[in-house]
Structure formats: C-alpha cells, structure tokens
N, C-alpha and C positions, 0 to 999 in steps of 0.2 A: 558570746555564750552560745555554744552549739546546741541545736535541737536535732534529734534523729528519731526515726520510726522503725520499729521492728514488728514482725508479725509471726504468729504461730498457727499454722494450718491445723484444722481438726479433722475435716472430712475428706474422703476420696471417692465418695459415691453419694447419691441422693439419700437423704435421711427422711423417711416418710412416716407420718403419724396419721393413721386412719381413725380419726376421732377417738383415740384412746385418752383416758384421763391422765395417765402418767406413762411416759416412755422415755427411756434414756438411750443415748447413743452408745454403741460398742466402742467407738473410737476414744482413746485416751491420749492426753498430752501432759507433759510435765512442765511446770513453770516454777522458777525459784527467783523471787524478787531480789535476793541477795546477789544475783548475777548482773543486776542492773543498778547503776547508781542514779539517784535523782529521777525516779519515775514521776513524770508530771501528770500523766493520765493513762488510763487503760480502758479498753472497750471490747465488748463482744460484738462482732459484726456477722450478720448472716444475709444470705440471698435466698428468698423464700417466696412461696405462694400459699394462699389460703382460699379454697373455693367454697367455704361455708358462708352462707348468706346471713347468718344470725349470730355466730359466736366467733370470738377472737381467741385463737390459741396463744399460749404463752411459751416463750423460749428463754432459757436461763442457763448460765454456766453453773455447774455443780462440782463440788469436790467428789473424788471417788468414794469418800466416806459418807456422802449424802447431804452435805451442807450447801445451801444456795449461796451464790456470790453475786452481789449487786441486786438490782431490781429486775422484775420480769419484763422482757421485751415482747410486746404484743404485736401480732401480725393482723392487720385490719381485715374485716370481712370483705369478701369479693376481691381479694388481691389475686387476680387471675393471671397476671404476668409476673415473672420473677423480678423481685424488687429488693434492693439492698436496704437493710435496716441496721442502725448502729445504736447500741445501748448507751445509757448514761455512764459516767466515769465510775469504774469499779475498783480503781487502784487503792482506795482507802478502806475497802471492805476487809474486815479482820480475817476472813477466810480466804482472801486472795493472797495466800502465803505459799511457802514451799510445799507443793502438793501436786497430786495428779488430778486432772479435771476431765469431765465429759459434758455433753449437752443433755439438758432435761427439757422435755416438751409436755404440754398438757392441754387438753380440750375440756370444755364444759361437758358434763355427762349427757346433756341433751343434744350435743352437736352431731351433725351427720356428714360433715365435710372432711377434707384431707389437707393436712399441712405437709408441704414438701420443702425441704431445705436443700438447696443445691450446693451451697458452700458455707463454711463457717470458719471463723478465725478469731484469734485474740490480737488486738492492736495494742502495742506498748509504745508510749511516747516518753522520751527522755529529754530533759532540759536542765543543763548543768553548766557551771563555770567551765568544767572540763569533764569529758566523758572518760571515766577511768574504768568502768565495768560495763560490758554489754554482752548479749548473747544473740547470735543469729541462728535461727533454725530453718534449714533449707529442706523442703519436702522432696523426698526421693522415693516415697512409698506409693502404694496403690491398694485398692481393695481386691484381694485375690484369695480364693479358696483352692487349695490343691489337694486332691484325693490321694495321690501317691507321687512318687518320684521315679524317673526312669532308671536311675542307678543310685544305690545307697551311697551316701557321703559325697555325691557329686552335685555341685551347686547349679541351680537353674535360675535364670533371671525371671523377673515378673513378665507376664505376657504383654503388659502395657507399661513399660518402664519409664521412669523419669530420670533424666541424666543430670549430672552435675560435673562441672569442670573446675579443678582447683588451680588457681593462679596466685602464687605466693606474693607477687608484687601488689596484689589488691588488698592485702591484709597487713596491718602494722599496729601493735605487735602481732606475731604469729599466734593464732588461737590454739587452744587445746580442743582437739576434735574428738567427738564421740558419736556413736550411732544410737539413736533412741527410736523405739517403735512399739506398736500395739499388736499383739498376736495371741494365738492359742494353739495348742498342740491337739491333734485329733485323738490320740490315745496315749495315756500316761505310761503304757508299757514301752513306748518308743520315745525317742528324743528328736525334737525338731531343732534346726539351727538356721539362723538368719545372719547374713554378713553382707559387707560391701564387696563388690568386685571392682577392680581397676584395670584400665587399659591405656596404652599410649595413643590409641586412635579411637574416634567416636563410634566406629563400627564394632568395637570389641572383638577384634580378630583373634586375639590371644589373651583372654581375661585371666586375671589371677585374683585370689582371695586376699583381702587386706588383713595383714597381721593385726591382731588385737581388736578387730571389729566383730569377730565371731561371738554370738550369744547363743548358748544352748538352753533349751527349756523343755520341760515335760508336762507342765500343767495343762489340764483341759479347760481351765478357766481363763477368760480374757484378762490379760495383764499388760502393764507397761514395762518394757525392759530397756536397759541402757548398757552399752558396751564399755569396756575399758578405753582409755585414750589411745588413739592411733595416729600415725603420721602419714598424711597423704603426700603424693609425689607431685611436684610442680609440673603443670601442663597436662596431667593425666585426667582421664574421664572416669566417672564413678556411677554405679547402678546397684540396686538392691538385688540380692539373690537368696535362695533358700534351699534346704535339703533335709533329709531324714536319715536315721540309722537304718530303717527298714523300708523297702520299696512299697510295702503294703499300706503304709500310713501316710498321712499328710497333715495339713494344718491350715490356718487362715492368717493372713496379714491384713491389717486395717489401715495403718499409716506408718510412715517412717521418716525420720529426719536426720540429716547430717547436722550436728549441733556444734557450732563454733563459739567457744567462750573466750572472750578477750578481757584482759585486765592489764593496766599499765602500772607495773610495780617496780620501784627502785630498790627497796630493801624490805625484806619480809622474814618473819619467823612464824611458820604455820605447820611445821613438821611435828610428828609425835604428839599430836594435840590431845590433851586430857581435859575434856569438857567438865569433868567432875571436880577439877581443881580450879578454884577461883580465889581472887583477892578482893577484900571488901573495903569499900569507902563508906564511912559513916560519920559520926560526930567527932571522932578522935583522929583517925587518919583520913585526910580530905583530898590527898593527891597521890597518884602513883605514876612513876615515870619509867619509860623504856630507854635505856642508854644504848646508842648505836654509833658506829663509825661510818661516815659517808666518804666514798672513794672518789666520786666524780662530781663535776659541777652539774647542777640541776635545779629546776624550779619546783619547790614543794607545792603541790596542788591538792593533796588529800592524804588522809590517814584512815585506816580501817582498824577497828577493834571488834572483839566479840563480847557483847555486854548482855547482862540480864539483871533483873531486880529481885529482891527478896522483900516480902511484905508489900506495903503500900507507900513507897517513898514519893516525895513531891519535890519540885524544884528543877533546876537546870543543870545539865552536864556540859562541861567545856573541854576543849582540847587545845593544848598550847605547846609551843616549841621553845626550848631553852638551850643556852650554852651548857657545856659539860665540863665538870671538874673531876680529876682522877683518871683512872685507867679503866676503859670499857672492858667488861668481862671480868673485872676483879673488884673494883671499889668505886666506880663512877657514880656521881650524883649531879643533879641539876644545880645551876648557879645563876644568880642575877635575876633580872626581870625578864619576862617572856620576850623572845625575839619576834614571835608571831602568834596570833590567836586565830583559830578556825572561825570562819564566817558562820559555820553551822553551830546552832545551839540546840541541844537535845532536851526535850521535856522527859525527865526520867520516868514519869508515870506511864508513858507510851510503850515502855519496854515490856517484854513478857518475862515469865519466870523460867524460860529456857533461853540459852544463848542464841543471839542473832548478830549478824554482821551489821555494823553501823559505820557509815562513811562520814567523816568530818572534812568539809572542803576548806582549803586555804586559798588566799588570793595571789598565790604565786611567789612565795618567799624564796630568794636565791640561796641555795645551799652551796657552800664552798667545798672544794675537793680536799681530801685528806683531813677532814675535820670531824670531831666528835660532837654529837648533839644528844639531847634528851627530849623525847616526845611524851606528853603527859595526858592523863585523864583526870579531871578535877570536879569534885562534887562535895559540897559541905552542908547538904540539907537533910542528911539521914541520921539514923541512930542504930543501935545494935539490932533492932528488929526490922526496921524499914531502911534498906540500904541498896547501894549500887554494887554489883559484882562484876569483876573483870576476869575473863577466862585466861588462864596461864597456859604456857606452852609445855613442852615435855622436858627432856633431859638437857641440862646446861651443856654448852659446847665451848664456852670461853669467848664466844663472839659478842654476846650481849650480857647485860645485867640489869636489874631493876632497882629503883630507889623509891622511897616513900617520904611523905611530908606529914608531920604532926605539928610541931612548932618550928621545925627547920628540916631541910633535906638531909636524909641519911641513907647510906647503903642498905639495901634490904635483902637481896638474894641474887645468886647467879641464875636461878631459874627464870627464863625469859617470859614475857607476856606474848600472847598471840597478837601480832600487829603487822600491818603493811603500810609502807610509806610510798605514796604515789608521786611521781614527777611527770610533768607535762600531761599528755592525754593520749587516748587512742586516736590515731591519725588516719587509718585506712580500714575500711570494712566493705564487704560486698553482700548486702542483704538483698532479698528478692520480694517482689510482689507476685504472689501466685494467683493467676487468673483462672485457668482451666485446671481442675483437679482430677479429671478422669478423661479417658480417651473419647474423642468426638469424631463422628464420621459424616455428620450432616454439614453442608456448607451454609454460609450466611452468618448473620449476627448471632453470636452465642449469648448465653444469659448468665455469665459469671462475673457480674459487675464488681469492680473494686473501686476504691475511692482514692484519687490522687489529690493531695492538698499540699501545695508548696509551703504553706505555713507550718507543716509538720517537720520541715527541714529548714534549719536556719544556721548561719555561721559555718556552713559546710560547702564544699565544691563537689556537687554531684554530677555524674555523667550517667545517662540512662540508655540502656540497650534493650531490645526485645529479642528473646530467644524462645525456641520451642523444641519439644521432644516429639519426633514424628516417625512414622514407619514407612514413608514413601518419599522418594527424591522429588516428587512433584507437589508435595504438601506445601501449601502457601497460606500464611496467616498474616494478619495485620491488626492494629489496634484502632479503635474508634472512641470518640468522646461525644458529649452532648447527645446522649442516647435517647432522651425523651423528646427531643425537638428535631433537629436535622443532623443526623450522625455525620461526623467529620473525621477523616483519617488523621492519625497522628503522623507527622512527617518522619520519614525514614523507618517506619514500623513494619513495612511489608518485607517478609522474608520467605524464602523457598528452600526446602531441603529436607533430608531425612536425618535420623538420629538427633544429635544435639546441634541445632543451627542457630547462630547468633547473627544479627544484622551487622553489617560492616560499618554503619554510620550511627552516631549518637542520635537519639530521639530528640525532637523539639517538643518539649512538654508544655502543657497549658501553664500560663503565667499568672492566672487569677488566684485569689485567696478565698477562704471560706466566708460564709455570711457573717459568722460571729467569732470574734476574738475576745476572750475574757479580759477585762481591764481592771476592775476595782470593785470593792464592796464596802458599804457603810451601813451599820445597823444600830439604830437607836432603841432596839427592843421591840417586842410584840410581833404581830404578823403583818408584813407588808403585802398589800393586796392590789392596790391600784397605783398607776403612775401617769403623769402628764407633765409636759414642760411648755414654757412660753418663749423659749429661745434664750432666756437669761437665767431662769431658775428651773429646777426640776422639783416637782411636788409628788409626794408619796402618801397614799392612804395607808397608815401604818397601825391598824388595829387599835389597841388601847394606848398607843403612843400618840395617836391623833394624826393631824396633818403635819408632815415634815417637809421642810424646804432645804434644798441644797443648791450649790453651784457645782459645775463640773469643769475642770481645766482641759487643756488641749490633749492631755494624755488619758482622759477618761477618769481622772481621780476626783472623788467627791469631797466637798467641804460642807459640813453641816452649818446651817444658818439659824434656823428657828423651828419650833414646833408648837402646836396648840392642841389640847385635848379637852373636850367638854362632854357632859352627859355620862352615860354608862354603857354605851354600845360601841362596837368597833367601827373605826373609819375604814371604808372599803374603796369603792371606785372614786376617781377624781378626774375633773376636766375643768378647763377654763376658757373664757371668751376674750382674754387679753386685758380685761379690767378686773374681773372677779374670778375667784377659784371656787368651784363647787365640789362638795364631797358627799357621797352617799354614805350615810352613817347608820346603817342597820336599823334597829328599832327606835332610833332617835330622829330618823328622817334625813333631810337634806340641809347642809349648812353652806353658807357663803363666807368667803374671806377676801381681803385685799392683801397685797404685798408691796412693801416700799422698795426703794432702790438698794437697800442693804439686805433684803431678804427677810425682813421682819414681818410676821403675819399679824393681821388684825381681824378678829371675828366680827361678822356683820349680822347674820340672821340665821334662823332655823325654821323649818316647817315639817310637820309630821302628820300624815293622814292615817295610814295603817300599813301593815306588812313590814318586811325586812328590806330596806333600801340597799341594793347591791351595787348598782352601777349608774353612771350619769354621763350624758352627752348633750350637746346643744347645737342648734343650727344657726345661731346668731339672733334668732327671734324668740324661740322657746327652748326650754330646758326639759330633757326627757329623762325619766328615772325608771329603771327596772326594779320593781318592788316585790320580787319573788311571788308569793302566793296571791298578791293583790293586783298584779298586772303591770301595765305600762302607764306611767303618769306623765302629764305635761304641766310645766310651770312657766309663768312669765316672771320677770323681776324688774324692779325699778330701784336704782341705787343699791342693788344687792338685796332688796327686800322681796320675799317670794309671794306670789299669788298662785294658788293651785287652780289649774284650768280644767283638767279632764283626766279620766282614768278609763282604761279598757282592760278587761280581764277575760281571756279566752280559755283559761284553765292552765294548770301546770305551774312551774316555777319560772318567773322571768328573772334572768340572771345577768346577762350582758346586753348593752345597747350601743348602737352606732348608726349614723345616717350619712347619706351621700348628698344632702341638700335638697333632695326631692322626696325620698322615702326614708323611713326609720326602720331599722332591722333589729330584732331582738332575739338573742339566744335564750331558748325557753326549755332548757333541761331535756326531759324525755318527751317534750312536745315539739322539739326541733327548732327551726328558725321561722319567725313570723315577720311579715312586713306590714307597715302602717303608713298612712299619710296623715298630715295635720293641716287643717284649714287656717284661715287668717285669724281665727279666734282661739287656736290651740286645741280645737276639738279633734279627737283621734278617730280614724276609721281603719279598722282591720281589713287587710286586703287578702292575704293568703298565708299559707304555712307549708313547710316541707320537713319531713323527718326521715333520716336514713340510719341504718344500723341498729344498735341495741344499747347505746350508752348516752350519757347526758351531754347536751350542747351547752358549753360553758361561757364562751365569749364570741364576739363578732367584730369584724373590722373589714374595711374595703379600701382599694387603692384608686377608686374612681372608675374602674372598669369591671373588676371582679369583687366578689364578696367571699370572705373566708371565715369559717367557723371552727373553733377548737372543740374537740369532742373527746371527753375523758375516756381513755382506754382504746380509742380508735383514731387518734391523731388529729389532723386538720382536714376539713372538707372545703371544697370550693364550689361556688355557684355561679351560673351564667357564663361558664366558659368550659372548653374541653381540656386544655392544658395551659396552666398559667405560669408565666415567668420562666426564665432560663437560669438555672443555678450557676452561681459564680464558681463554686468548687466543682470539679469535674468527675462524672462517672466514666469509667473506662471499661470497655469490654473487648473481647477478641472477635474477629471476623474471619471465618475460614472461607477462602475463595475456592481452593481445590484441595481435596484430601483423599 
C-alpha cells in the first residue's frame, strides 16, 4: 500500500504582520481534492517568528471567499528564531475542497510585536491500495513587480527565476501539464501576459514561449489564473516570463507553479459532460450499471463516478463489477453475481448536493482482454425525495450503454454515465520539496526548514537529489539536518553551479521515523481525560463513563476489558502504584481500584475534601492530587483506603501533578508551575513557582532530567535545560557556502 507526499508552496517572500488584527496574504494557490485519491492527511506548515513577548498571533488557511480551514496555528511568544510549525490535520474540513486559498494572520489588538512568515505550504499525504490520482505542483514563480517592459509583447524572465527540467522518464503515466499563478495587472487599459519559456540548455540561450501556457489578463485585482494544458519537451528547461501590450504598464507576480496532474485510467467516458443530467437511485431503482468493452488484460484497482445527493439520504453506496450479457452500445445488461466488490463503502450522507468525484477502490480483480463488463453503483436506502444521483455523460457514441435494476437488470439507455475505470496505479512521479523560496545572498545556514519524514513515503522506491537555481557558477549549497543540536551535512547534498544545477549522486537521507504514528482508537463514550498503564493494562479516566480498562496488542489495537463509574462527577486523571489504581474524580474526590488478571475492575474507596480533583500522581509513599482551586493534597493509603494528610494552596487552579521522587511539580494554570517537597508524614512545603507567557499551564511531566509543561495556546515549555532531546524526525535546511 503506497504512501506519497505532495506539497503546494504559497509564499515567495516574507509575509509580515506588524501586530495587525487581520491580515491576508496576496498569494493564492488552487487545490482540488478530486485530483488526489485517498488523502490520508493534510497540513498547513509555516516557518515563522513572533517577537511579541505577550501575545501569540494566529495563522490559518482561508478560502479566497473568506472561510477558515482547520484550526488556528498559534506562533508562541518570543519565537525569535525562524521555527517550523505544522497544523493539525485539515483534510476533513468541509472547506478544504476545490477552491482557491491564501493565508490569514491575526494578532491581539493589544499586541506590539511582529509576525514574520518566511515560508508556507500545504502538505498532502496520500495512502491508498493504489495511487490512481495525484497532482504535483512545482514552484517556478517568484515575487516580482514590473513597472514596464522594454519591448511590448516581448517576454522577459523573472529577475530571480526558478528553473524546472522536464524528464519524461520520471513520470508514468504522462501528466497533464498546466501553468497556475497569482498575479495582477497594473492598468486595466492594458493587457498583461504570463507564460513559460523553454530552452534546450539551462542558460536559456535561445528561449521560446511554450504553446498553450500563455495566460492574458487585464484585471487590477489580485487573482489566481491557470493556463490550458501544454506539452513540455523531454530534456528541456523551463522558467516563468511576462510581458505587456504597452511598454508603459506593468504588473505583479506573486507565485507560479507547473502543475502536473496524473491519473491512471484504463477506460473512461468524461467527454461532453452535462452535470445537470443525472440518474436517480431511490427505493424503486436501486442499481445502475455502465456497460463497457475491455480491450487488454489489466488489474482493476479503482472506479470513479461523479455523485451527488438530493435531500437527506442515509445508508451506504457500493460499487460492483459484473459479467455482461448482450451487445455493448446497443442492449447490454449485467448478469450473474458480482465478480468483484469495491473495498470502498461510501456513506451517502457525506455527499454534497453538487457533483463530486468519488473513487471506489478494488483489490486488483484481473480483467480479461476482449471481454465485456458492467460496473455498477448500488444504493437501496433512498426514496423519491432522499436519493443518490449519478451524473450522466453527453451524447451516445455507440461505445457504451447503461442498464438499471429494479427487480431485474434491463437495458436503460445508450447515453453513458460519467465513469473511469482504473487499472494498476501511477508508477512514477517527480515531486519536489521546496526549501528556499526567494533569492538569498548571505552565506551560512538559511532558515527555510522543511520536514523530511520517511514514514510519509511507504511502498515506493524513492531516489532523492538536491538541486538549486543560482546566478553564479561559484554558487555552492548543501543540506543539513539536526538543526537544533549539531547540524550535520546530508551526504551528497553539496552542489556548485549556476542556472539549474543538480547533484550527480543520490542523497543519503535520514532513516529515522517521526515520534508518533497513529495506530488505533477505542471509545466507550464521554470525555477521556487521563491515561496510565501498568505494563499489562491501560487505564483511562473517561468522564461519565468512569474508569476504563484495556489491553493493547502488538500492533497498538485496543481491546476493551471493563469499566466502572460511581458518583456524579467526571473521572479525570489516573495513576497507579502497581497494586492500586487511583482516579481523580472531580467533585467526588479520589477513588481507588484494583484489577485482576482478566482486566476486571474492583472499586475500593473514595475520599473527598473540597475542590475539583483534576489529576493524581504518587511517589510510592504518598499520593498527590491537584484539586484545582483548593491546591495540592497529599494522601496515604492502607489496603487502598485513603487518609488525607495535608493540603497547600498558593492560589490559582491546580490542574496537573507529577514528581521525580524528590520534588512534586504542579501545573497551576495562570500561576505557572509550582514545586513542593513532602516530609515523612506527608506534610507539604511549597518551594517556588515560575510563570511564562500569557496562557494556562495544563499538565506536567519529566524524564528524570528535564521537566515539561503543556501550555494552552503556547505549546510545551521545558525547565532546567537549554535544549532538550533530539527529534527523531528531521528538520532540513539549506546551507549556502558561497553565493
């Protein structure tokens, strides 16, 4: 099952917000999820600084129409060096659809600092049985304002061009290529034009304009434009160029991409599409089939339809393959039992009321040559009002026909359905990681970090090369990783040369994986807050569900064993000493449990003094509870029966607690972190506290050397160290030696 990574660059200059409450980038990009099958995740990633000491600005992806996508990405206070930040997954956001996007940033009205974003991109991850659709966007633009042109209708290249070389052997199947860019025209009385130039040599000795890549525009408003499809020449070099009708006028370019769209299609009908013509599946007609003739041997891996819903249908949609009876194009119908059923099952309620492309994956059914088949869409959960609608094609050409099922299969019409049958998968593509998005003249380590994670690539054979676009034959660059510790060169990454220069040897990339790989989820309801394990079982404080016990297998999959809930307050933090499990239970206090070898829980005792018991930890002698507004409490226990020993409240909300065997540390919301000691009788002594930033300290933990505190809106803070830990996944940056 292959996994691949694509990215779409947004910026080609620094985007600066000087404590404005709302500021949008001029740069626009276009993203269509229909061009990617099986998107497993998508992220907004930025490299930014924030020199404000009190307020954290927000960064978010927005549609050009003003709708936010995903959650806000906050840049912590006093982020004085350029740092890479990645958002949570945005792929399931309803507004992450076929649209044009830009960046939104915002500061608190009282802020006095500056947010600087050096680079920004969308990361798209695909994970599928077969990659049948993908789109590679290769940045060839730059930020450039031109006041005029030397000669009307004569193309001039960007002053700081990015080059791209087309190598046909690196793509299979051959993509459909277009040029997409963001620009404006200086004066609507004139016409600006943007196009690609090509050359057989990297120096562009005799450049020519690429047919069909030319886009003309007159608008003085910033807009995204995309060309018609063009055909690049194998082995040629490409760069962006511009011109105007009149030498007096100019324009602005913000970004530009060569867009390579690939899809592996065996058979398709998508011509003369009439989206207003649909066929309905409801409670009477429950199946519709597309009859087609297959010429060559192939392995069926997927089928694509254009589907929409009417009303509020519920239930599942299936896609199946049948043998064919009759003459395709005249009177063919499905016959017999299904030969294969798609592994994809579609929840019809997730469709919209406008047509969208839906891919159904198959597990590789072998299609025979010179054989007729019928591929179907099946849904039996609707009625005349709440139904599934399938988009039909245009004029019949005798190649296909469709059939339908009420109580049996019957010929329906020669007008075909929009459909695509995929065989095998995309086998070659040449995506890029863009590191430096604008010309740099200073030597030394640059600050355009990107994130290489081998786990984002799986089931593929990748070869990595480093290339740069440069203006001097002595320009030398290389890549480095482990940027926050001891930067190390990536083997074979050092290159020297002008124009487009690529290293002669493949890179030796880091082989480590990211810290976290999602495995499994299990939900017994309510709010899961705390978690702890004893090596055999995993215990969760699960709100109104109580204490929940699980086992976990070698693949990280959960098996539910038992749960217990008492009282009227939510179960929150949980910890155990190997004999008893202790749970902080809000306004019900602290409870103790035992667990037998089968994972069955037995309730033992409860004690409540006052306050909201939020978290619990013990040192083997005493048990400590963060009880929000009533401070830190200490308990002893005998056979699981509690004795309250002491309490200390220095003000604020005590939320999370942990200790290192010598001291106890408490995350105290807007009071920061506090440290305590406990004597042989469990009496607590407050030692000190520290508070940084402007947000709440939520939880605390340590590794025996350093102490870490989570901070809502400001990430994670570390104490008693300068830089802690070496990340397993690697940050990569460019290092310019001579330029």
